[in-house]
VOBA-992341 format. One record per residue (C-alpha): residue number from 1; residue in one letter; x, y, z. Coordinates in steps of 0.25 Angstrom, whole numbers, plus 5000, padded with zeros to 4 digits. Example, Ala and Ser with C-alpha at 12.3 -4.5 7.8 and 13.67 -1.06 7.14 Angstrom:
# residues 2
@resi:1, resn:A, east:5049, north:4982, up:5031
@resi:2, resn:S, east:5055, north:4996, up:5029
//
This chain:
# residues 227
@resi:1, resn:M, east:5073, north:4866, up:5018
@resi:2, resn:G, east:5079, north:4863, up:5031
@resi:3, resn:L, east:5066, north:4867, up:5039
@resi:4, resn:N, east:5060, north:4857, up:5048
@resi:5, resn:R, east:5046, north:4861, up:5048
@resi:6, resn:K, east:5034, north:4852, up:5053
@resi:7, resn:P, east:5023, north:4850, up:5043
@resi:8, resn:H, east:5011, north:4859, up:5045
@resi:9, resn:A, east:5003, north:4846, up:5048
@resi:10, resn:S, east:5010, north:4845, up:5061
@resi:11, resn:L, east:5005, north:4859, up:5065
@resi:12, resn:P, east:4992, north:4863, up:5071
@resi:13, resn:L, east:4982, north:4866, up:5060
@resi:14, resn:G, east:4980, north:4880, up:5065
@resi:15, resn:Q, east:4994, north:4884, up:5063
@resi:16, resn:V, east:4995, north:4879, up:5049
@resi:17, resn:L, east:4982, north:4884, up:5043
@resi:18, resn:Q, east:4977, north:4899, up:5043
@resi:19, resn:P, east:4964, north:4902, up:5051
@resi:20, resn:M, east:4952, north:4903, up:5042
@resi:21, resn:D, east:4951, north:4918, up:5045
@resi:22, resn:A, east:4965, north:4920, up:5040
@resi:23, resn:F, east:4961, north:4914, up:5026
@resi:24, resn:K, east:4949, north:4923, up:5026
@resi:25, resn:S, east:4957, north:4935, up:5029
@resi:26, resn:T, east:4967, north:4932, up:5018
@resi:27, resn:A, east:4956, north:4930, up:5008
@resi:28, resn:S, east:4949, north:4943, up:5013
@resi:29, resn:Q, east:4962, north:4950, up:5011
@resi:30, resn:A, east:4964, north:4945, up:4997
@resi:31, resn:E, east:4950, north:4949, up:4993
@resi:32, resn:Q, east:4952, north:4963, up:4999
@resi:33, resn:A, east:4966, north:4964, up:4991
@resi:34, resn:E, east:4958, north:4961, up:4978
@resi:35, resn:A, east:4948, north:4972, up:4981
@resi:36, resn:V, east:4959, north:4982, up:4984
@resi:37, resn:A, east:4966, north:4979, up:4971
@resi:38, resn:A, east:4953, north:4981, up:4964
@resi:39, resn:E, east:4950, north:4994, up:4971
@resi:40, resn:A, east:4964, north:4999, up:4969
@resi:41, resn:R, east:4963, north:4995, up:4954
@resi:42, resn:A, east:4951, north:5004, up:4953
@resi:43, resn:F, east:4958, north:5016, up:4958
@resi:44, resn:I, east:4970, north:5014, up:4949
@resi:45, resn:K, east:4961, north:5011, up:4937
@resi:46, resn:A, east:4953, north:5024, up:4939
@resi:47, resn:H, east:4965, north:5033, up:4942
@resi:48, resn:H, east:4978, north:5027, up:4936
@resi:49, resn:G, east:4979, north:5039, up:4926
@resi:50, resn:N, east:4978, north:5050, up:4936
@resi:51, resn:L, east:4986, north:5048, up:4949
@resi:52, resn:P, east:4980, north:5060, up:4956
@resi:53, resn:S, east:4967, north:5055, up:4953
@resi:54, resn:L, east:4970, north:5042, up:4960
@resi:55, resn:L, east:4976, north:5049, up:4972
@resi:56, resn:L, east:4963, north:5057, up:4973
@resi:57, resn:A, east:4955, north:5045, up:4972
@resi:58, resn:I, east:4962, north:5039, up:4984
@resi:59, resn:Q, east:4961, north:5051, up:4992
@resi:60, resn:A, east:4946, north:5052, up:4988
@resi:61, resn:T, east:4944, north:5040, up:4997
@resi:62, resn:G, east:4949, north:5048, up:5009
@resi:63, resn:T, east:4963, north:5042, up:5010
@resi:64, resn:P, east:4973, north:5054, up:5010
@resi:65, resn:V, east:4983, north:5055, up:4999
@resi:66, resn:V, east:4994, north:5065, up:5000
@resi:67, resn:V, east:5006, north:5067, up:4990
@resi:68, resn:V, east:5017, north:5074, up:4998
@resi:69, resn:T, east:5028, north:5082, up:4991
@resi:70, resn:G, east:5040, north:5091, up:4994
@resi:71, resn:L, east:5042, north:5095, up:5008
@resi:72, resn:Q, east:5028, north:5089, up:5012
@resi:73, resn:A, east:5033, north:5076, up:5007
@resi:74, resn:G, east:5046, north:5076, up:5015
@resi:75, resn:A, east:5038, north:5079, up:5028
@resi:76, resn:V, east:5027, north:5069, up:5025
@resi:77, resn:Q, east:5038, north:5058, up:5022
@resi:78, resn:L, east:5046, north:5061, up:5034
@resi:79, resn:G, east:5034, north:5060, up:5042
@resi:80, resn:L, east:5030, north:5046, up:5036
@resi:81, resn:M, east:5044, north:5041, up:5038
@resi:82, resn:S, east:5043, north:5045, up:5053
@resi:83, resn:M, east:5031, north:5036, up:5054
@resi:84, resn:G, east:5037, north:5024, up:5046
@resi:85, resn:L, east:5028, north:5028, up:5034
@resi:86, resn:S, east:5031, north:5031, up:5019
@resi:87, resn:V, east:5023, north:5037, up:5008
@resi:88, resn:G, east:5012, north:5030, up:5000
@resi:89, resn:Y, east:4999, north:5024, up:5006
@resi:90, resn:I, east:5000, north:5024, up:5021
@resi:91, resn:S, east:4990, north:5015, up:5028
@resi:92, resn:P, east:4983, north:5018, up:5041
@resi:93, resn:D, east:4992, north:5016, up:5053
@resi:94, resn:G, east:4987, north:5008, up:5065
@resi:95, resn:D, east:4995, north:5017, up:5074
@resi:96, resn:S, east:4986, north:5029, up:5075
@resi:97, resn:V, east:4997, north:5039, up:5080
@resi:98, resn:R, east:5006, north:5036, up:5068
@resi:99, resn:Y, east:4995, north:5037, up:5058
@resi:100, resn:E, east:4990, north:5050, up:5064
@resi:101, resn:K, east:5004, north:5055, up:5063
@resi:102, resn:L, east:5003, north:5052, up:5048
@resi:103, resn:V, east:4990, north:5059, up:5046
@resi:104, resn:K, east:4995, north:5071, up:5053
@resi:105, resn:L, east:5008, north:5071, up:5045
@resi:106, resn:L, east:4999, north:5071, up:5032
@resi:107, resn:Q, east:4989, north:5081, up:5037
@resi:108, resn:A, east:5001, north:5091, up:5040
@resi:109, resn:H, east:5008, north:5090, up:5027
@resi:110, resn:C, east:4997, north:5085, up:5017
@resi:111, resn:E, east:4984, north:5091, up:5022
@resi:112, resn:D, east:4981, north:5098, up:5009
@resi:113, resn:Q, east:4981, north:5084, up:5002
@resi:114, resn:L, east:4972, north:5077, up:5012
@resi:115, resn:P, east:4957, north:5074, up:5009
@resi:116, resn:V, east:4947, north:5082, up:5017
@resi:117, resn:D, east:4944, north:5070, up:5026
@resi:118, resn:P, east:4955, north:5060, up:5025
@resi:119, resn:D, east:4953, north:5046, up:5028
@resi:120, resn:W, east:4966, north:5042, up:5035
@resi:121, resn:D, east:4961, north:5028, up:5039
@resi:122, resn:E, east:4964, north:5023, up:5025
@resi:123, resn:G, east:4979, north:5028, up:5026
@resi:124, resn:V, east:4985, north:5039, up:5017
@resi:125, resn:F, east:4993, north:5040, up:5004
@resi:126, resn:V, east:5006, north:5049, up:5006
@resi:127, resn:L, east:5012, north:5050, up:4992
@resi:128, resn:V, east:5024, north:5057, up:4986
@resi:129, resn:P, east:5025, north:5062, up:4971
@resi:130, resn:G, east:5036, north:5053, up:4968
@resi:131, resn:L, east:5027, north:5041, up:4970
@resi:132, resn:L, east:5015, north:5046, up:4963
@resi:133, resn:N, east:5013, north:5036, up:4952
@resi:134, resn:I, east:5001, north:5027, up:4949
@resi:135, resn:H, east:5008, north:5014, up:4953
@resi:136, resn:Y, east:5013, north:5019, up:4967
@resi:137, resn:V, east:4999, north:5025, up:4970
@resi:138, resn:A, east:4992, north:5012, up:4965
@resi:139, resn:H, east:5001, north:5004, up:4975
@resi:140, resn:Q, east:4998, north:5013, up:4987
@resi:141, resn:L, east:4983, north:5013, up:4983
@resi:142, resn:H, east:4983, north:4998, up:4983
@resi:143, resn:H, east:4989, north:4998, up:4997
@resi:144, resn:W, east:4979, north:5009, up:5002
@resi:145, resn:L, east:4967, north:5001, up:4997
@resi:146, resn:S, east:4973, north:4988, up:5003
@resi:147, resn:C, east:4974, north:4995, up:5017
@resi:148, resn:K, east:4960, north:5001, up:5015
@resi:149, resn:A, east:4954, north:4987, up:5012
@resi:150, resn:G, east:4961, north:4982, up:5025
@resi:151, resn:L, east:4971, north:4973, up:5019
@resi:152, resn:D, east:4982, north:4968, up:5028
@resi:153, resn:G, east:4996, north:4975, up:5028
@resi:154, resn:Y, east:4993, north:4989, up:5032
@resi:155, resn:Y, east:4995, north:4989, up:5047
@resi:156, resn:W, east:5007, north:4998, up:5052
@resi:157, resn:D, east:5016, north:4987, up:5056
@resi:158, resn:Q, east:5014, north:4980, up:5042
@resi:159, resn:Q, east:5016, north:4992, up:5034
@resi:160, resn:K, east:5029, north:4996, up:5043
@resi:161, resn:A, east:5034, north:4982, up:5040
@resi:162, resn:F, east:5032, north:4983, up:5025
@resi:163, resn:R, east:5038, north:4997, up:5024
@resi:164, resn:E, east:5050, north:4991, up:5032
@resi:165, resn:F, east:5051, north:4979, up:5022
@resi:166, resn:Q, east:5051, north:4988, up:5010
@resi:167, resn:T, east:5061, north:4999, up:5015
@resi:168, resn:R, east:5070, north:4991, up:5024
@resi:169, resn:Y, east:5070, north:4978, up:5017
@resi:170, resn:K, east:5067, north:4983, up:5003
@resi:171, resn:G, east:5054, north:4974, up:5002
@resi:172, resn:T, east:5063, north:4961, up:5002
@resi:173, resn:F, east:5062, north:4949, up:5011
@resi:174, resn:T, east:5076, north:4948, up:5016
@resi:175, resn:Q, east:5082, north:4941, up:5028
@resi:176, resn:A, east:5081, north:4954, up:5036
@resi:177, resn:V, east:5066, north:4954, up:5034
@resi:178, resn:D, east:5065, north:4940, up:5039
@resi:179, resn:K, east:5073, north:4943, up:5051
@resi:180, resn:R, east:5062, north:4954, up:5055
@resi:181, resn:G, east:5054, north:4942, up:5059
@resi:182, resn:P, east:5039, north:4937, up:5058
@resi:183, resn:D, east:5033, north:4950, up:5063
@resi:184, resn:F, east:5039, north:4959, up:5052
@resi:185, resn:L, east:5036, north:4948, up:5041
@resi:186, resn:R, east:5022, north:4947, up:5046
@resi:187, resn:A, east:5020, north:4962, up:5046
@resi:188, resn:L, east:5025, north:4962, up:5031
@resi:189, resn:Q, east:5015, north:4951, up:5027
@resi:190, resn:H, east:5003, north:4959, up:5023
@resi:191, resn:P, east:5010, north:4972, up:5018
@resi:192, resn:L, east:5017, north:4964, up:5009
@resi:193, resn:R, east:5004, north:4957, up:5004
@resi:194, resn:R, east:4998, north:4971, up:5002
@resi:195, resn:E, east:5011, north:4976, up:4994
@resi:196, resn:I, east:5010, north:4964, up:4985
@resi:197, resn:D, east:4996, north:4966, up:4982
@resi:198, resn:T, east:4998, north:4981, up:4979
@resi:199, resn:I, east:5010, north:4978, up:4970
@resi:200, resn:A, east:5001, north:4968, up:4962
@resi:201, resn:F, east:4990, north:4978, up:4961
@resi:202, resn:V, east:5000, north:4989, up:4955
@resi:203, resn:K, east:5005, north:4978, up:4946
@resi:204, resn:S, east:4991, north:4975, up:4941
@resi:205, resn:I, east:4986, north:4989, up:4939
@resi:206, resn:T, east:4999, north:4992, up:4932
@resi:207, resn:E, east:4997, north:4981, up:4922
@resi:208, resn:E, east:4981, north:4983, up:4921
@resi:209, resn:I, east:4980, north:4998, up:4922
@resi:210, resn:L, east:4992, north:5007, up:4923
@resi:211, resn:S, east:5001, north:5001, up:4911
@resi:212, resn:P, east:4989, north:5000, up:4901
@resi:213, resn:A, east:4985, north:5014, up:4905
@resi:214, resn:F, east:5000, north:5019, up:4903
@resi:215, resn:E, east:5001, north:5012, up:4890
@resi:216, resn:G, east:4988, north:5018, up:4885
@resi:217, resn:Q, east:4992, north:5032, up:4889
@resi:218, resn:R, east:5006, north:5030, up:4882
@resi:219, resn:H, east:5000, north:5025, up:4869
@resi:220, resn:K, east:4990, north:5037, up:4869
@resi:221, resn:Q, east:5001, north:5047, up:4871
@resi:222, resn:T, east:5010, north:5040, up:4860
@resi:223, resn:G, east:4998, north:5040, up:4851
@resi:224, resn:T, east:4996, north:5055, up:4854
@resi:225, resn:A, east:5010, north:5058, up:4851
@resi:226, resn:Y, east:5011, north:5051, up:4838
@resi:227, resn:G, east:4996, north:5054, up:4834
//
């Protein structure tokens, strides 16, 4: 297509083939991703009919889960915006000062919702009522478990790039994204992989668990109404 590229055979072998450690790492990440999906599916299967029960199950592990409302929501969301964050599952931050600011923000406004001994090392869920549905929580749950498992994509610079890709570029690879250069694209690589895995997970549980449960409940209610 007009590009004059030399064949790979003319390059040093080490520049063409990935090191064996890279292949092992990729395989390990794939195995971990499968384990994450299985664990997340177990959470959903056990609690899909009771969203408060699902949130309590998450918090029972020590990871804080808060639902902000009213004036509290405004203060918390404003604080999140000042740190470049948004509601949902927020992964631990490599910048201890920034993460301590987040912890203090939630302690100041949501202390009554925090567990007795919160484990901030696994991140935190900051939710709002308008997003409290099983599909959204399942989506965030999968990200939480992926982060806990050590899957790539949750470092601050990666998450910052991904948030910008979603908000500024509407999740579309335009020429403007290309012009950001290799560092920005490299930072996007793993968060995009995690998001693809998470969307696939939500699709699978919708087909295997949520839709059949909804149809069963609907038929049960219809039968009761006309019984």
